[in-house]
N, C-alpha and C positions, 0 to 999 in steps of 0.2 A: 050512191057518194054517203048518204044518210047510215046506211047500213055499217058503210067502215067506220065512220066517227063513234056510231053505236057501240061495234067493235073496241074500239080507242078506247072509249070510255070505261068501258068492262073488264077491259087489261088493268088500265090503269088503276080501277078499283081492288084488284086482286092483290094481297099481301103478298109480300117479295119472300122469295123461296128460303133467304136467310133464318136460319132460326138466332143468331145474335145479335143483339142489341144495337152495339156499335155501327153495324152493317146496313141496318133498316133506316128508311127516309122518315121522315115525321108520319109522310100519311100511311106509308105502309105501316109503320109500326102501331098507328090507333085500328088497322085491320088484323093486326099482327095478336095484340089484347082483345080481341075479339074472338078470334082463332081459337086462342090458347085458354079463353075464357076466365081471364085473367089471371093465369098461373104462369110467375116467372121464376126461375132459379136464379140463385146466386152462390156459383163456385166457389169454396175459400181456401185457399191457400195459403201460404208462407214463404219469404225471401230468407235461407238459411243455409249453413253447410249440409251436403249430404256428401257425405264420407269425401274421400279423394278423386272418386271419379264421377260424380254426378255433379247437374250444375245445381246453383240455387234456388231455382225454381221450380225444382221438382215435384212437391206435392201440389203447388199451382198448375204446373203443364199436366200432370196427371187428371186431377181432379175437374180440371175446363175440358179435356180429352173425355173424359167420362161423362162430364155432363151435357155435352155438346150430342153426344152419340144417343144417349137418352132421350133428349129431347128430339134428336130426329125421328125415333120410336113413338113418342107419344110428344104431339108439338106443344112446346112451351119454348117461350123468350128467355136467352142466357143472359144474364147481366156479364160484363166485361171482367179482366181479370181483376181479383179482390182477396189482398194480400195483407190487410192492416190488422194480423192475430195477435196471437197470446205466441212471443219466442224468447223471453228471458233468458231462458236456461241457454239461449246458442252466444248473447252477447259479447262473449270473448273470439267468438270466430269473425276470421274478413266474409265483408260483406252481408251479414245479418241486418235485416229491417227490424229493430225492435221497440215498436210505439209504448206510449203509456199507455197503462190500463185505463185510465178514464178516458183517455184518446178513443182507444179502441173500441170501447162502448158507445161514446157519443156519437163516432162515426157511423157505427153498424146501425145503429138507430138512426141518426140521420139517413143512412141508405134506405133504409127500409122505408122509411116514411115519405122520401123521394118516389120511390119505387110504387108504393101504393098510391101516391096524390098523381102517379101518371098510369093507373089504372092496374096495376100490381093486387091484387086485392089478397091473391094466396101465394106467400113469399116461401119458397123453398130454398132453405140454405142447404148445400152440400156440403159438408165438412172432407176436407182431404190434408188436412194436419194433426197428429196427435196432441199437439201442444194446444189443440183448440176444445178439445173433448171435455173442460168441464166448461168454459168460457161461453161455447153456444147452448148448451143447454139452459146455462144460468140467464143468458141474452134472452132466451125464449119463455123463461118464467117469469122473468122482469118484464114482460108484454102485461102483464097482467096490473100492471104499478097503475095506469092512466089508460082509459079507452081506446079503443083504436076500431077503422073501419076494415081492418085487415085481418089475417091470423099470417104466425110465422110458424113453420114447421121445420125442424132439421132433419137431414135425410144422415144419419151415423153410418149407413151401410148395413147390410143383411149379413148376417153368419155367415160360416162354412158351406158349404154344399158336397153330396158325396162326388168324388170322382178327381177332383184336385188334386194334380200333380204332386208327390209326396214332396217334405224339404229333405234336403241335404245336410241343412245347416240346424245345430241346437239351439241357437241365438239369431233368431231372425227378426230383424227391429228396424231403425235407421239406416237407411240406405243399404239392407242387407240382400238376400237373395232374392225376397220378394219384390222390395220397392225397386229393386234393379232390374227385374224380368218387368214388372208393368211399364217403368222410361222405353224398355227398348220395344213395346210397343207404342206408345203414347210418342216418343222423338226419340228414336234409335240413334240418330245422327249426335246425340249432346251424351251418350252412353261412352265411356271412356275406360272401358275393360281392362286397357294395360298398364292403369294404373289403380282397379280395385284393390290391390294387393299391397299398396305403400304403404299403408298405415292399418294398425291391427281394428279390430270392433269387436274385440273380445270386453267383456264383463269384467271391468276392476271391483266393482264391488266393495267398497270403499266405505261403507258406511255398516256399524254393528249393530243396528235396530229392529225391533219385534214388526211384524208386517202389517201390524195394525195400527202402527203409527206414521204417519205423513210428514216429510219435508221439503220444501221447495229446491231443496240440492241435491235431492235423490239422484236424478238425471246425470247431473255433471259426476257425481259419486260412481257410477256405473260405467258412463261413456262419456269422458271427458273429451275427447275427440270428433264428437257428433258423430258418430259411427258404431252401428250396432248390428253387426252378424258379419257376415262373406258373401259379397257383392262377386266375388269371382264364381261363385256357384250358381249364376243369376241363367234364365234361360227363357226362350221367348214361347214355349208349351205353359209355364206356368205363368208368363205373363199374358198373355191369351188368354186364360181358361179364368184367370181374376178380371180382369177388366172387362171382359163380357158380362161375367157374375155381375159387376158393379154395373155397367150400364144398362142390364136386363132391370136390377133393383131400383135403380134411379127411374128407367120408364114405368115401372109398375108404380113405385110412388105417385109419381104423375098424374097417373091414371085414377087412383086412389084419393088423390087430393082434387083433383078435379072433379070427384061425382060428391066429394064431403057437403054436404049440407048442415052439418050439426056443429061445428065447434064455432064458426062467427054467432051462429044463436045461442050456442052456450056462453060465450065469450059474452055478447050483448047484454044476456040474463045475468051474469056474474055483476058486469059492470054496474048495472042497474039496481043491484039486489046490495053491492059493497057502498051505496050511499047510504043506507039505511039499514047497519047491521043491528041496532035494537030489534030491528022488525025481523030477522030472520028469523024463524021457527026454530026452537029446540027442542 
């Protein structure tokens, strides 16, 4: 009888098999924090139009898929769906959720703070949306403004690798050949290939400015229909290759960040030195 009770207690003490934050019980969450060494993933997507054939949540669905499978390779807790990012360029399209810049930064900061308060001292933001490519490095840099007992890392994806199936399209961007191929793996039931040719994803190139000049209207000038490329050329071979490369890259990043004992130490050193800038050796 005592053996059974001891066995039951041991079973209750073990963390849940789930890596999803929202599926863990409170007790399992505490155990999972220990198992993950305080390492948590924040998959960051968006809600926006993706051509005529993909769902509004394509970025969110793809990044969540990659993050979950990466965490299955190297254990980490995966935060629920997060889509409060930069997407002003798609405000003219139905279904787009474009939050103010102030709210984006405040909500992301409070989310990171709350994750850390719950034991996530190593927060890996996994970006799944091109419109966040400037926002997230800025957010990570902004962590230097005030002391934290945690570190924010941004995983932006590894570069291309040999063996990738060749692309058939010259323009391959938003909802194009690659992204459509990716959703064929993460959520094939939501890919409407019969609609992929209903709109053009050609670059309209309506600006006449040097490449050294940036203006916020650049995307609308090129792809006003929020479609860049040709989704009809998508295929599962490309999708499987890219998604596996993404998953493996996330798993490798988790392993490296779990072992990182330097970032927090240097961060604390920086915060201490920032209190007395005149004492910094010149």
